N, C-alpha and C positions, 0 to 999 in steps of 0.2 A: 133152516132154509135161508134166513137172512145172512148169517156169517158166510155161507157158501156163495151166495150171490155177490156179496161185497168182495170176497176173495177173488172170484173169477173176474169181476169188473176191474179190480186193481191189477191183476195179471195182464188183462187185455190192454189196459191203459199203459202199463209198462212196456208192452210190446209195441204199442203205437209210438212211444217215445224212442225206443230202440230203432224202429224203422226210420224215424225222422233223423236220428243220429247217423244212420247209414246213408241216408240221402245227402246229409251235409258233407260227408266225407267225399262224395263224388263231385262236389262243387270245388273246383280247383282254385287255390289262391296263388299268389306269386311264389310261394315256397313249395318245394318238392316234398312229397311223402309217398311211401310205397303203396299205400292203400288206393292211390289214384289209378293204378293199373289192375286192381283186383278183379274187375269185371271184364277185362280184355280177353277175348277168346282167340287162341292160336290154332291153326290147322295142323294138328299133330297126326300125320299119316292118315289124313282123311277124316279125322274125328275132331270136332271143335272141343278144345280143352282150355281150361283156365291157365293164364300165363304163370301163375304161382306153382302149377303142377309140372311145368316143363322147364322152369328157369328159376334162378335165385334172383330176387328183386331186392336191391339194397340202395341206400342213399350214398352217393359219392361225395356230395357237399349239399349245402342248403338249397341249391337251385338245380341239382342234377341227380337223376335216378340212374342207377346202373343195373342192367339186366344181363345176367350170365346164364346162357342156356346150359342144361345138363348134357345135351348132345350138340356137337359143333354144327351139324347139318341144319339145326333149327334157327340159326342166326337170321337167315333171310325171311323165314316164316314169321318170326317174332317181330322183326322190323316192319314187315308188311301189315301185321295185325295192329301194331301201335299206330302206324300211319292211317290205316283205314278206320280206326276207332273215332268216335265223335269228340275226342278230347282236344283236337287241334295241336297235337304234339308232332315234332319233327325229329325222330330218332336218328342217330348216326352210329353205324357199325364200325367198331375199331377192333379188328381181330376177332377174338371170341366174346368180347363184351360189347353191349349196345349201350351207348350213352343217350339219355333222354333229357335234354336241357329244358327247363321251364321258361318259356318266354315271359317277359315282364308284362303285367296287365296294364292296359290303358285305363284312364279315368272312366271313359265311356263303358268299357267292358266291366269294370268294377261295379258300376251302377246297374248294369244289366244283371250281373250275378246276384246283387243284393235283391233285385226284384224276384229272381228265381228262388232265392232262399226264403224270402218273405212269403211267396206263394206256397212253398213246401211247408212252412210253419203253419200257415192257415189251414192247409189240408190236414196236418197233424191235429190242430185244435178241433177241427170239424170231426175227425175220427173220435177224439176223446169225448166230445159232446154227444155224438151218436151213441157211444157206449153208456154215457150217463142216462140218456133218454131210454135206452133198452133196459137198463137196471131199474129205473123208476117205473117203467111200464110193467116189469116183472113184479115189483113190489105192489103196485096197484092191483094186478091180477090176483096176487096172494091175498090181499085185503078183501077183494070181492068174494074169493072162495072161503073167506074166514079162516085162512091158515095163520094169519098174524093179526095182532090187535092194531088199532089206529095209532096208538102211541109208539109201538115198535116200528110201524111203517114210517111214521114221521121221523123218528130218530135215524132209521136206516137211510131215509132220503137225505137227511142232513149230512150223514157220514159220506154218502155217495157224492154230494155236492162238494164237501171238503176235499175228497179225493180228486174230483175234477179240477178244483181250484189249484191244488198242488201240481197236478199234471200239466195244466196250462201254464203255470208259473215256471215249471221246468223247461217247457218248450220255449217260452219267452226268453229265459236265461240262455239257452243254447243258441237262439237266434241272435241275441245281442253279442255273444262271443264270436259267432261266425261273421257278423257284420263288421265288428271291429277288426277281425283278422283280415277280412277282405279289403278294408280301407287302409290298413297299414301298408306303407310303401317299403 
């Protein structure tokens, strides 16, 4: 029972870290990256569709994303979808390709983004701590039911705490990387 509990807790903490990484990719820095447009939905013949399913998204240079639709008729729809997204981007259609330049970030905007990133990191830490709490609660229930000994329960709690510490350290490391990336001019 204890190994299973530790394994599921470890998997859930890993998922929390992956979710945090996904949130970090949505926060744009001054550099272009194709993942920035991953969640943009395009009206594809009346159906909201991910941009990556109707167009090829590439990097033209360090500050420009290139979007080439699979169908020429979609240029206007993709342009509109990128403009209407909450990313603050201003695409420019050039024939069959849409160029999406990354505007440089102001100092004030960088500070705001760091606050957003720190908030996301705290949410991830809270999620990890909630998983720790649930695991320890499960261990205490097992102890009450006499499914495990007190020594096994104590060792398992220590293991869960070590797992929590590692997960929080990973979140902090990712936060530091993103902050330094945001402050780089």
